[in-house]
SEFIKOL-952282 format. One record per atom (N, C-alpha, C, O): residue number from 1; residue in one letter; x negated, y, z. Coordinates in pm, whole numbers. Example, Ala and Ser with C-alpha at 12.3 -4.5 7.8 and 13.67 -1.06 7.14 Angstrom:
2
<site n="1" res="A" east="-1319" north="-569" up="780"/>
<site n="1" res="A" east="-1230" north="-450" up="780"/>
<site n="1" res="A" east="-1320" north="-330" up="780"/>
<site n="1" res="A" east="-1424" north="-332" up="846"/>
<site n="2" res="S" east="-1285" north="-225" up="708"/>
<site n="2" res="S" east="-1367" north="-106" up="714"/>
<site n="2" res="S" east="-1290" north="3" up="787"/>
<site n="2" res="S" east="-1341" north="114" up="804"/>
This chain:
87
<site n="1" res="M" east="-82" north="-126" up="1"/>
<site n="1" res="M" east="-2" north="4" up="-8"/>
<site n="1" res="M" east="-84" north="126" up="1"/>
<site n="1" res="M" east="-148" north="151" up="103"/>
<site n="2" res="D" east="-85" north="206" up="-108"/>
<site n="2" res="D" east="-155" north="324" up="-117"/>
<site n="2" res="D" east="-100" north="435" up="-26"/>
<site n="2" res="D" east="-180" north="505" up="35"/>
<site n="3" res="S" east="18" north="453" up="-13"/>
<site n="3" res="S" east="93" north="570" up="59"/>
<site n="3" res="S" east="156" north="534" up="170"/>
<site n="3" res="S" east="214" north="426" up="182"/>
<site n="4" res="L" east="150" north="626" up="263"/>
<site n="4" res="L" east="223" north="597" up="387"/>
<site n="4" res="L" east="365" north="675" up="396"/>
<site n="4" res="L" east="426" north="699" up="500"/>
<site n="5" res="A" east="401" north="706" up="279"/>
<site n="5" res="A" east="547" north="772" up="252"/>
<site n="5" res="A" east="645" north="686" up="299"/>
<site n="5" res="A" east="632" north="565" up="279"/>
<site n="6" res="P" east="747" north="730" up="362"/>
<site n="6" res="P" east="860" north="646" up="410"/>
<site n="6" res="P" east="926" north="563" up="298"/>
<site n="6" res="P" east="974" north="454" up="327"/>
<site n="7" res="E" east="929" north="607" up="179"/>
<site n="7" res="E" east="975" north="532" up="73"/>
<site n="7" res="E" east="904" north="410" up="41"/>
<site n="7" res="E" east="962" north="304" up="19"/>
<site n="8" res="S" east="768" north="425" up="38"/>
<site n="8" res="S" east="685" north="298" up="8"/>
<site n="8" res="S" east="676" north="200" up="118"/>
<site n="8" res="S" east="668" north="79" up="96"/>
<site n="9" res="L" east="677" north="254" up="239"/>
<site n="9" res="L" east="678" north="165" up="354"/>
<site n="9" res="L" east="815" north="73" up="364"/>
<site n="9" res="L" east="813" north="-48" up="390"/>
<site n="10" res="T" east="925" north="147" up="342"/>
<site n="10" res="T" east="1050" north="95" up="339"/>
<site n="10" res="T" east="1059" north="-8" up="214"/>
<site n="10" res="T" east="1110" north="-120" up="230"/>
<site n="11" res="A" east="1013" north="30" up="99"/>
<site n="11" res="A" east="1024" north="-59" up="-18"/>
<site n="11" res="A" east="944" north="-190" up="2"/>
<site n="11" res="A" east="978" north="-296" up="-48"/>
<site n="12" res="H" east="829" north="-173" up="83"/>
<site n="12" res="H" east="733" north="-283" up="102"/>
<site n="12" res="H" east="809" north="-378" up="191"/>
<site n="12" res="H" east="829" north="-494" up="156"/>
<site n="13" res="H" east="853" north="-328" up="311"/>
<site n="13" res="H" east="917" north="-415" up="393"/>
<site n="13" res="H" east="1062" north="-467" up="366"/>
<site n="13" res="H" east="1110" north="-560" up="431"/>
<site n="14" res="E" east="1123" north="-409" up="276"/>
<site n="14" res="E" east="1257" north="-442" up="239"/>
<site n="14" res="E" east="1261" north="-541" up="109"/>
<site n="14" res="E" east="1366" north="-593" up="72"/>
<site n="15" res="A" east="1147" north="-559" up="50"/>
<site n="15" res="A" east="1129" north="-615" up="-81"/>
<site n="15" res="A" east="1175" north="-763" up="-80"/>
<site n="15" res="A" east="1226" north="-812" up="-181"/>
<site n="16" res="G" east="1159" north="-826" up="21"/>
<site n="16" res="G" east="1208" north="-972" up="34"/>
<site n="16" res="G" east="1353" north="-1004" up="49"/>
<site n="16" res="G" east="1399" north="-1117" up="35"/>
<site n="17" res="F" east="1425" north="-893" up="79"/>
<site n="17" res="F" east="1572" north="-906" up="103"/>
<site n="17" res="F" east="1654" north="-904" up="-26"/>
<site n="17" res="F" east="1621" north="-842" up="-128"/>
<site n="18" res="D" east="1765" north="-981" up="-11"/>
<site n="18" res="D" east="1866" north="-979" up="-140"/>
<site n="18" res="D" east="1909" north="-849" up="-174"/>
<site n="18" res="D" east="1917" north="-817" up="-292"/>
<site n="19" res="H" east="1940" north="-767" up="-81"/>
<site n="19" res="H" east="1996" north="-638" up="-90"/>
<site n="19" res="H" east="1912" north="-537" up="-13"/>
<site n="19" res="H" east="1948" north="-487" up="94"/>
<site n="20" res="P" east="1798" north="-509" up="-74"/>
<site n="20" res="P" east="1705" north="-411" up="15"/>
<site n="20" res="P" east="1749" north="-277" up="48"/>
<site n="20" res="P" east="1802" north="-211" up="-42"/>
<site n="21" res="W" east="1733" north="-224" up="168"/>
<site n="21" res="W" east="1777" north="-94" up="192"/>
<site n="21" res="W" east="1676" north="8" up="144"/>
<site n="21" res="W" east="1558" north="-25" up="137"/>
<site n="22" res="A" east="1716" north="131" up="112"/>
<site n="22" res="A" east="1621" north="222" up="60"/>
<site n="22" res="A" east="1644" north="344" up="143"/>
<site n="22" res="A" east="1751" north="371" up="196"/>
<site n="23" res="V" east="1529" north="421" up="152"/>
<site n="23" res="V" east="1539" north="553" up="224"/>
<site n="23" res="V" east="1655" north="644" up="165"/>
<site n="23" res="V" east="1726" north="712" up="240"/>
<site n="24" res="S" east="1669" north="642" up="24"/>
<site n="24" res="S" east="1764" north="725" up="-34"/>
<site n="24" res="S" east="1915" north="676" up="-1"/>
<site n="24" res="S" east="2010" north="745" up="-37"/>
<site n="25" res="D" east="1934" north="558" up="66"/>
<site n="25" res="D" east="2067" north="513" up="104"/>
<site n="25" res="D" east="2117" north="594" up="226"/>
<site n="25" res="D" east="2236" north="591" up="258"/>
<site n="26" res="A" east="2028" north="664" up="293"/>
<site n="26" res="A" east="2059" north="739" up="408"/>
<site n="26" res="A" east="2074" north="876" up="374"/>
<site n="26" res="A" east="2007" north="918" up="280"/>
<site n="27" res="P" east="2160" north="967" up="444"/>
<site n="27" res="P" east="2181" north="1110" up="408"/>
<site n="27" res="P" east="2045" north="1167" up="420"/>
<site n="27" res="P" east="1968" north="1127" up="507"/>
<site n="28" res="H" east="2012" north="1261" up="333"/>
<site n="28" res="H" east="1899" north="1347" up="321"/>
<site n="28" res="H" east="1875" north="1423" up="476"/>
<site n="28" res="H" east="1765" north="1422" up="531"/>
<site n="29" res="E" east="1976" north="1477" up="524"/>
<site n="29" res="E" east="1971" north="1542" up="649"/>
<site n="29" res="E" east="1928" north="1454" up="755"/>
<site n="29" res="E" east="1851" north="1497" up="841"/>
<site n="30" res="F" east="1972" north="1332" up="759"/>
<site n="30" res="F" east="1937" north="1236" up="857"/>
<site n="30" res="F" east="1782" north="1206" up="853"/>
<site n="30" res="F" east="1713" north="1218" up="954"/>
<site n="31" res="T" east="1732" north="1166" up="731"/>
<site n="31" res="T" east="1597" north="1139" up="715"/>
<site n="31" res="T" east="1496" north="1242" up="745"/>
<site n="31" res="T" east="1385" north="1217" up="791"/>
<site n="32" res="T" east="1546" north="1377" up="711"/>
<site n="32" res="T" east="1464" north="1485" up="739"/>
<site n="32" res="T" east="1456" north="1510" up="887"/>
<site n="32" res="T" east="1349" north="1551" up="934"/>
<site n="33" res="K" east="1557" north="1490" up="964"/>
<site n="33" res="K" east="1551" north="1508" up="1101"/>
<site n="33" res="K" east="1453" north="1388" up="1170"/>
<site n="33" res="K" east="1385" north="1416" up="1269"/>
<site n="34" res="L" east="1452" north="1266" up="1117"/>
<site n="34" res="L" east="1376" north="1171" up="1158"/>
<site n="34" res="L" east="1224" north="1199" up="1135"/>
<site n="34" res="L" east="1140" north="1173" up="1221"/>
<site n="35" res="L" east="1195" north="1252" up="1015"/>
<site n="35" res="L" east="1048" north="1295" up="986"/>
<site n="35" res="L" east="1000" north="1396" up="1070"/>
<site n="35" res="L" east="885" north="1395" up="1113"/>
<site n="36" res="E" east="1101" north="1504" up="1103"/>
<site n="36" res="E" east="1062" north="1596" up="1189"/>
<site n="36" res="E" east="1023" north="1554" up="1335"/>
<site n="36" res="E" east="944" north="1620" up="1402"/>
<site n="37" res="A" east="1079" north="1452" up="1374"/>
<site n="37" res="A" east="1074" north="1406" up="1511"/>
<site n="37" res="A" east="952" north="1305" up="1532"/>
<site n="37" res="A" east="918" north="1266" up="1644"/>
<site n="38" res="L" east="888" north="1267" up="1414"/>
<site n="38" res="L" east="769" north="1180" up="1425"/>
<site n="38" res="L" east="645" north="1249" up="1502"/>
<site n="38" res="L" east="619" north="1369" up="1486"/>
<site n="39" res="V" east="580" north="1174" up="1577"/>
<site n="39" res="V" east="457" north="1225" up="1645"/>
<site n="39" res="V" east="355" north="1111" up="1634"/>
<site n="39" res="V" east="384" north="993" up="1657"/>
<site n="40" res="G" east="244" north="1151" up="1599"/>
<site n="40" res="G" east="129" north="1074" up="1590"/>
<site n="40" res="G" east="28" north="1081" up="1717"/>
<site n="40" res="G" east="-1" north="1186" up="1774"/>
<site n="41" res="I" east="-15" north="967" up="1749"/>
<site n="41" res="I" east="-121" north="964" up="1854"/>
<site n="41" res="I" east="-237" north="876" up="1804"/>
<site n="41" res="I" east="-232" north="798" up="1709"/>
<site n="42" res="E" east="-335" north="899" up="1878"/>
<site n="42" res="E" east="-453" north="818" up="1842"/>
<site n="42" res="E" east="-504" north="747" up="1970"/>
<site n="42" res="E" east="-514" north="821" up="2068"/>
<site n="43" res="I" east="-536" north="618" up="1989"/>
<site n="43" res="I" east="-562" north="550" up="2109"/>
<site n="43" res="I" east="-700" north="477" up="2075"/>
<site n="43" res="I" east="-714" north="413" up="1970"/>
<site n="44" res="T" east="-800" north="491" up="2170"/>
<site n="44" res="T" east="-915" north="399" up="2147"/>
<site n="44" res="T" east="-900" north="288" up="2230"/>
<site n="44" res="T" east="-879" north="293" up="2351"/>
<site n="45" res="I" east="-914" north="174" up="2151"/>
<site n="45" res="I" east="-893" north="45" up="2212"/>
<site n="45" res="I" east="-1029" north="-9" up="2278"/>
<site n="45" res="I" east="-1130" north="-24" up="2210"/>
<site n="46" res="T" east="-1024" north="-34" up="2407"/>
<site n="46" res="T" east="-1147" north="-83" up="2467"/>
<site n="46" res="T" east="-1143" north="-231" up="2505"/>
<site n="46" res="T" east="-1246" north="-292" up="2531"/>
<site n="47" res="D" east="-1029" north="-283" up="2507"/>
<site n="47" res="D" east="-1014" north="-432" up="2537"/>
<site n="47" res="D" east="-886" north="-484" up="2462"/>
<site n="47" res="D" east="-784" north="-416" up="2459"/>
<site n="48" res="L" east="-895" north="-597" up="2406"/>
<site n="48" res="L" east="-768" north="-655" up="2350"/>
<site n="48" res="L" east="-752" north="-800" up="2383"/>
<site n="48" res="L" east="-844" north="-880" up="2366"/>
<site n="49" res="K" east="-629" north="-835" up="2431"/>
<site n="49" res="K" east="-606" north="-975" up="2463"/>
<site n="49" res="K" east="-475" north="-1015" up="2406"/>
<site n="49" res="K" east="-376" north="-941" up="2410"/>
<site n="50" res="G" east="-475" north="-1127" up="2355"/>
<site n="50" res="G" east="-360" north="-1176" up="2271"/>
<site n="50" res="G" east="-288" north="-1307" up="2351"/>
<site n="50" res="G" east="-340" north="-1377" up="2437"/>
<site n="51" res="K" east="-164" north="-1316" up="2300"/>
<site n="51" res="K" east="-87" north="-1436" up="2353"/>
<site n="51" res="K" east="-29" north="-1510" up="2236"/>
<site n="51" res="K" east="25" north="-1444" up="2146"/>
<site n="52" res="W" east="-34" north="-1627" up="2230"/>
<site n="52" res="W" east="17" north="-1717" up="2137"/>
<site n="52" res="W" east="170" north="-1747" up="2144"/>
<site n="52" res="W" east="208" north="-1830" up="2225"/>
<site n="53" res="K" east="253" north="-1687" up="2068"/>
<site n="53" res="K" east="405" north="-1696" up="2084"/>
<site n="53" res="K" east="459" north="-1752" up="1957"/>
<site n="53" res="K" east="468" north="-1687" up="1852"/>
<site n="54" res="V" east="493" north="-1874" up="1973"/>
<site n="54" res="V" east="558" north="-1939" up="1853"/>
<site n="54" res="V" east="672" north="-2023" up="1888"/>
<site n="54" res="V" east="690" north="-2131" up="1832"/>
<site n="55" res="S" east="758" north="-1974" up="1989"/>
<site n="55" res="S" east="874" north="-2043" up="2020"/>
<site n="55" res="S" east="832" north="-2182" up="2098"/>
<site n="55" res="S" east="911" north="-2276" up="2100"/>
<site n="56" res="Q" east="717" north="-2188" up="2156"/>
<site n="56" res="Q" east="686" north="-2310" up="2216"/>
<site n="56" res="Q" east="763" north="-2341" up="2329"/>
<site n="56" res="Q" east="770" north="-2459" up="2361"/>
<site n="57" res="N" east="832" north="-2242" up="2404"/>
<site n="57" res="N" east="917" north="-2259" up="2524"/>
<site n="57" res="N" east="1060" north="-2290" up="2477"/>
<site n="57" res="N" east="1145" north="-2311" up="2564"/>
<site n="58" res="R" east="1094" north="-2296" up="2355"/>
<site n="58" res="R" east="1229" north="-2315" up="2325"/>
<site n="58" res="R" east="1261" north="-2466" up="2271"/>
<site n="58" res="R" east="1175" north="-2546" up="2234"/>
<site n="59" res="S" east="1396" north="-2488" up="2273"/>
<site n="59" res="S" east="1426" north="-2633" up="2239"/>
<site n="59" res="S" east="1396" north="-2667" up="2092"/>
<site n="59" res="S" east="1377" north="-2578" up="2008"/>
<site n="60" res="V" east="1392" north="-2803" up="2064"/>
<site n="60" res="V" east="1360" north="-2851" up="1929"/>
<site n="60" res="V" east="1470" north="-2784" up="1831"/>
<site n="60" res="V" east="1435" north="-2742" up="1721"/>
<site n="61" res="Q" east="1584" north="-2775" up="1868"/>
<site n="61" res="Q" east="1688" north="-2710" up="1792"/>
<site n="61" res="Q" east="1660" north="-2557" up="1746"/>
<site n="61" res="Q" east="1674" north="-2515" up="1631"/>
<site n="62" res="D" east="1618" north="-2483" up="1861"/>
<site n="62" res="D" east="1586" north="-2347" up="1843"/>
<site n="62" res="D" east="1464" north="-2333" up="1752"/>
<site n="62" res="D" east="1462" north="-2247" up="1664"/>
<site n="63" res="R" east="1364" north="-2413" up="1773"/>
<site n="63" res="R" east="1243" north="-2402" up="1685"/>
<site n="63" res="R" east="1273" north="-2430" up="1542"/>
<site n="63" res="R" east="1219" north="-2367" up="1452"/>
<site n="64" res="S" east="1362" north="-2530" up="1521"/>
<site n="64" res="S" east="1396" north="-2560" up="1393"/>
<site n="64" res="S" east="1463" north="-2463" up="1324"/>
<site n="64" res="S" east="1442" north="-2448" up="1204"/>
<site n="65" res="S" east="1553" north="-2384" up="1396"/>
<site n="65" res="S" east="1631" north="-2270" up="1344"/>
<site n="65" res="S" east="1533" north="-2156" up="1316"/>
<site n="65" res="S" east="1546" north="-2094" up="1210"/>
<site n="66" res="V" east="1442" north="-2125" up="1398"/>
<site n="66" res="V" east="1340" north="-2024" up="1374"/>
<site n="66" res="V" east="1258" north="-2060" up="1253"/>
<site n="66" res="V" east="1230" north="-1968" up="1176"/>
<site n="67" res="A" east="1219" north="-2174" up="1229"/>
<site n="67" res="A" east="1131" north="-2222" up="1130"/>
<site n="67" res="A" east="1212" north="-2212" up="1004"/>
<site n="67" res="A" east="1155" north="-2170" up="903"/>
<site n="68" res="K" east="1332" north="-2243" up="997"/>
<site n="68" res="K" east="1412" north="-2234" up="878"/>
<site n="68" res="K" east="1438" north="-2087" up="839"/>
<site n="68" res="K" east="1441" north="-2057" up="720"/>
<site n="69" res="G" east="1456" north="-1998" up="933"/>
<site n="69" res="G" east="1452" north="-1845" up="898"/>
<site n="69" res="G" east="1336" north="-1793" up="837"/>
<site n="69" res="G" east="1336" north="-1724" up="735"/>
<site n="70" res="L" east="1226" north="-1832" up="909"/>
<site n="70" res="L" east="1083" north="-1799" up="849"/>
<site n="70" res="L" east="1060" north="-1840" up="705"/>
<site n="70" res="L" east="1014" north="-1762" up="623"/>
<site n="71" res="I" east="1095" north="-1971" up="676"/>
<site n="71" res="I" east="1093" north="-2022" up="547"/>
<site n="71" res="I" east="1173" north="-1943" up="445"/>
<site n="71" res="I" east="1127" north="-1911" up="335"/>
<site n="72" res="N" east="1293" north="-1914" up="489"/>
<site n="72" res="N" east="1378" north="-1830" up="405"/>
<site n="72" res="N" east="1329" north="-1693" up="372"/>
<site n="72" res="N" east="1368" north="-1633" up="272"/>
<site n="73" res="H" east="1247" north="-1648" up="452"/>
<site n="73" res="H" east="1184" north="-1519" up="428"/>
<site n="73" res="H" east="1050" north="-1528" up="379"/>
<site n="73" res="H" east="978" north="-1428" up="379"/>
<site n="74" res="G" east="1008" north="-1645" up="336"/>
<site n="74" res="G" east="878" north="-1674" up="270"/>
<site n="74" res="G" east="756" north="-1683" up="365"/>
<site n="74" res="G" east="642" north="-1673" up="319"/>
<site n="75" res="H" east="778" north="-1702" up="494"/>
<site n="75" res="H" east="671" north="-1708" up="589"/>
<site n="75" res="H" east="643" north="-1858" up="628"/>
<site n="75" res="H" east="672" north="-1896" up="742"/>
<site n="76" res="H" east="589" north="-1939" up="539"/>
<site n="76" res="H" east="591" north="-2084" up="544"/>
<site n="76" res="H" east="473" north="-2126" up="644"/>
<site n="76" res="H" east="485" north="-2226" up="715"/>
<site n="77" res="E" east="366" north="-2050" up="644"/>
<site n="77" res="E" east="265" north="-2078" up="742"/>
<site n="77" res="E" east="302" north="-2062" up="891"/>
<site n="77" res="E" east="257" north="-2136" up="978"/>
<site n="78" res="M" east="392" north="-1956" up="915"/>
<site n="78" res="M" east="428" north="-1927" up="1051"/>
<site n="78" res="M" east="530" north="-2032" up="1080"/>
<site n="78" res="M" east="535" north="-2080" up="1194"/>
<site n="79" res="A" east="611" north="-2072" up="987"/>
<site n="79" res="A" east="725" north="-2178" up="1004"/>
<site n="79" res="A" east="645" north="-2311" up="1056"/>
<site n="79" res="A" east="684" north="-2380" up="1151"/>
<site n="80" res="A" east="533" north="-2334" up="984"/>
<site n="80" res="A" east="472" north="-2451" up="1026"/>
<site n="80" res="A" east="402" north="-2441" up="1167"/>
<site n="80" res="A" east="392" north="-2541" up="1238"/>
<site n="81" res="L" east="361" north="-2338" up="1199"/>
<site n="81" res="L" east="312" north="-2311" up="1337"/>
<site n="81" res="L" east="426" north="-2342" up="1441"/>
<site n="81" res="L" east="413" north="-2414" up="1541"/>
<site n="82" res="V" east="528" north="-2282" up="1406"/>
<site n="82" res="V" east="658" north="-2297" up="1509"/>
<site n="82" res="V" east="687" north="-2455" up="1523"/>
<site n="82" res="V" east="699" north="-2508" up="1634"/>
<site n="83" res="K" east="699" north="-2524" up="1404"/>
<site n="83" res="K" east="730" north="-2662" up="1399"/>
<site n="83" res="K" east="631" north="-2744" up="1496"/>
<site n="83" res="K" east="667" north="-2833" up="1573"/>
<site n="84" res="L" east="493" north="-2695" up="1478"/>
<site n="84" res="L" east="396" north="-2783" up="1537"/>
<site n="84" res="L" east="387" north="-2744" up="1690"/>
<site n="84" res="L" east="332" north="-2823" up="1767"/>
<site n="85" res="S" east="439" north="-2627" up="1736"/>
<site n="85" res="S" east="430" north="-2589" up="1866"/>
<site n="85" res="S" east="496" north="-2672" up="1978"/>
<site n="85" res="S" east="463" north="-2662" up="2097"/>
<site n="86" res="G" east="588" north="-2749" up="1934"/>
<site n="86" res="G" east="648" north="-2836" up="2039"/>
<site n="86" res="G" east="595" north="-2981" up="2029"/>
<site n="86" res="G" east="647" north="-3065" up="2102"/>
<site n="87" res="E" east="511" north="-3011" up="1959"/>
<site n="87" res="E" east="437" north="-3135" up="1948"/>
<site n="87" res="E" east="338" north="-3164" up="2057"/>
<site n="87" res="E" east="271" north="-3267" up="2055"/>
């Protein structure tokens, strides 16, 4: 993604949906107010800790449902991790 414009970010993240939403779908006054309210900050990261969350604490049925949803959105690798997390 070359641009951080709301239109390009939205297009990128909505591309996989059957009926993608576009910024132009919202009233211009609404998006203008949202853009005016944006605030940027910069944070220096000194330490980073991660946690593995792949529905491992859920039932087999729940994990299966999560995996199907991920597959439907093209996230096959993540779906495989969710399936393996209960084994």
